[in-house]
C-alpha positions in Angstrom: 0.0 0.0 0.0 1.1 3.6 -0.6 -0.1 7.1 -1.3 1.5 10.1 -3.0 4.0 10.7 -0.2 5.0 7.8 1.9 4.7 4.0 1.5 4.2 1.3 4.1 7.5 -0.3 4.9 9.5 2.8 3.7 12.6 3.5 5.8 12.6 7.1 7.1 14.4 9.2 9.6 12.7 11.5 12.1 14.4 14.7 13.2 13.6 16.1 16.6 15.2 18.9 18.6 16.3 18.6 22.2 18.4 21.2 24.1 18.9 23.1 20.9 20.4 19.9 19.3 19.0 18.1 16.3 18.6 14.3 16.8 18.0 11.9 13.9 16.0 8.7 14.7 15.6 5.9 12.1 12.2 4.2 11.8 9.8 3.1 9.1 6.2 3.7 8.0 4.0 1.0 9.5 0.5 2.0 8.2 -1.7 4.9 7.3 -5.4 5.8 7.7 -6.7 8.7 5.7 -4.3 11.6 6.3 -2.7 10.0 9.3 0.6 8.1 9.0 1.8 5.6 11.7 5.5 5.3 12.2 7.3 2.9 14.4 8.2 4.5 17.7 11.9 5.4 17.4 14.5 3.8 19.8 17.8 5.2 21.0 20.2 3.1 22.9 17.7 0.3 23.2 14.9 2.5 24.7 11.8 4.1 23.2 12.6 7.8 22.5 9.8 9.9 24.0 8.0 12.2 21.6 5.5 14.9 22.9 1.9 15.0 21.8 1.5 17.8 19.3 5.3 17.9 18.8 6.5 19.0 15.4 9.0 16.8 13.7 10.7 16.5 10.3 10.5 13.2 8.3 13.3 12.5 5.8 12.9 10.0 3.1 14.3 8.9 -0.3 12.0 8.3 -3.3 12.5 8.0 -7.0 16.3 8.6 -6.5 15.7 11.9 -4.8 15.8 13.1 -1.2 12.9 14.8 0.6 11.7 16.0 3.9 8.3 16.9 5.2 7.2 18.5 8.5 4.7 16.6 10.6 2.9 16.8 13.9 2.6 13.9 16.4 -1.2 13.4 17.1 -1.5 9.9 18.4 0.5 7.0 20.2 -0.3 3.3 20.2 1.5 0.5 22.0 -0.3 -2.5 20.6 0.2 -4.7 18.6 3.4 -2.7 18.1 4.4 0.7 19.4 3.7 3.4 16.8 3.2 7.2 16.6 0.5 8.7 14.5 1.5 11.9 12.6 -0.2 14.3 10.3 1.9 16.0 7.6 2.1 19.7 7.7 2.4 20.8 4.0 4.0 19.2 1.0 7.4 17.4 0.9 10.4 19.5 -0.1 13.6 18.5 -1.9 16.3 17.9 0.7 19.8 19.1 -0.1 21.3 17.5 3.1 21.5 14.0 1.6 23.7 12.7 4.5 20.6 11.7 6.5 19.8 8.5 4.5 21.3 5.3 5.8 21.1 1.7 4.9 21.8 -1.5 6.9 24.7 -3.2 5.2 27.0 -5.9 6.7 30.5 -6.1 5.4 34.1 -6.2 6.6 35.9 -2.9 7.0 39.2 -1.8 8.4 39.8 0.8 11.1 43.0 2.8 11.9 43.2 4.9 15.0 44.8 8.2 13.8 47.6 7.9 16.4 48.8 4.5 14.9 49.7 3.0 11.5 47.9 -0.3 12.2 44.7 -1.2 10.3 42.4 -3.4 12.4 39.5 -5.6 11.3 35.9 -4.4 12.0 32.4 -5.0 10.8 30.1 -2.4 9.2 26.5 -2.6 10.3 24.9 0.5 8.8 26.1 3.4 6.7 25.1 7.0 5.7 27.0 9.8 4.2 27.4 11.4 7.6 28.5 8.4 9.6 28.3 4.7 10.4 27.7 2.0 13.0 30.5 -0.5 13.4 31.2 -3.6 15.4 34.8 -3.5 16.7 36.9 -5.8 18.9 38.7 -3.1 20.9 37.3 -0.4 23.2 37.7 3.2 21.9 36.8 6.4 23.7 34.1 8.9 22.8 35.9 11.6 20.8 38.6 9.4 19.5 39.6 10.0 15.8 39.9 7.1 13.4 40.2 6.4 9.7 37.8 3.8 8.1 38.5 2.0 4.9 35.1 1.4 3.3 34.6 -1.1 0.4 31.9 0.5 -1.8 31.6 -2.2 -4.5 33.7 -0.7 -7.3 36.1 1.2 -5.0 37.5 1.7 -1.6 37.1 5.0 0.2 39.2 6.0 3.2 37.3 8.5 5.5 38.2 10.1 8.8 35.7 9.8 11.6 35.1 10.8 15.2 33.7 8.3 17.7 30.4 9.7 19.0 28.9 6.7 20.8 30.3 3.4 22.1 28.5 0.5 23.9 29.6 -3.0 24.8 27.4 -5.9 23.9 28.0 -8.6 26.5 26.2 -11.2 24.4 28.7 -11.1 21.5 32.0 -12.9 21.8 33.5 -11.2 18.8 33.5 -7.5 18.0 31.8 -6.7 21.3 31.8 -2.9 20.9 29.1 -1.0 19.0 30.8 2.1 17.8 28.8 5.0 16.3 31.0 7.4 14.3 30.5 10.7 12.5 32.6 11.4 9.4 34.8 14.4 9.4 36.8 16.2 6.7 34.9 14.3 4.1 35.0 15.8 0.6 32.2 16.0 -1.9 33.5 13.1 -4.0 33.7 10.8 -1.0 30.2 11.8 0.1 28.7 11.3 -3.4 30.4 7.9 -3.6 28.8 6.8 -0.3 25.4 8.2 -1.2 25.4 6.3 -4.5 26.3 3.1 -2.7 23.6 3.7 -0.1 20.9 4.3 -2.8 22.1 1.2 -4.7 21.9 -1.0 -1.5 18.4 0.4 -0.7 17.2 -0.5 -4.2 18.6 -4.1 -3.7 16.8 -4.5 -0.4 13.6 -3.0 -1.9 13.7 -5.5 -4.8 14.1 -8.4 -2.4 11.1 -7.1 -0.3 13.1 -6.3 2.8 12.2 -2.7 2.9 
């Protein structure tokens, strides 16, 4: 099912503002009724992220090889059979020039080099956008550490510098126990475009397989 804006199953990102900082939360469209869309309640660090009733948010999405955002208002919350928020769109979608918002879940081996060493270490990429990534790694890093990541993007490898912005230890994993969230820094336009093309290509593959 779909309508002229969003489609059920479409991966989107919600932007909210807290303490004058913008927070991006990945989720997907679960359903719609009339002019009301139902999005999966977003999670952050394993917990539901609380959204206020009547709160205004932005929804970012990719469609027809272009990037858009649309403002929306939270008008409803449901917790069964799955937790969702109901939103009403405020106006029409607009072309989004900040294409770094869109990410894709992709599992492949990568290499990491802390910037204070010459040693490349094995790691595992979990999701990727043009602004950052989530990586499983076998050694603990500290928030704020600077690293270089060697990303295999099908036809080429791209080396990008990044800053560690989040790190958690998963006690249930015996290999690559650390979940490392990184934000790319000093990335040039060509590198960003290469990553965006890769992200869109991976999204198309997943959509064709019915996964998104």
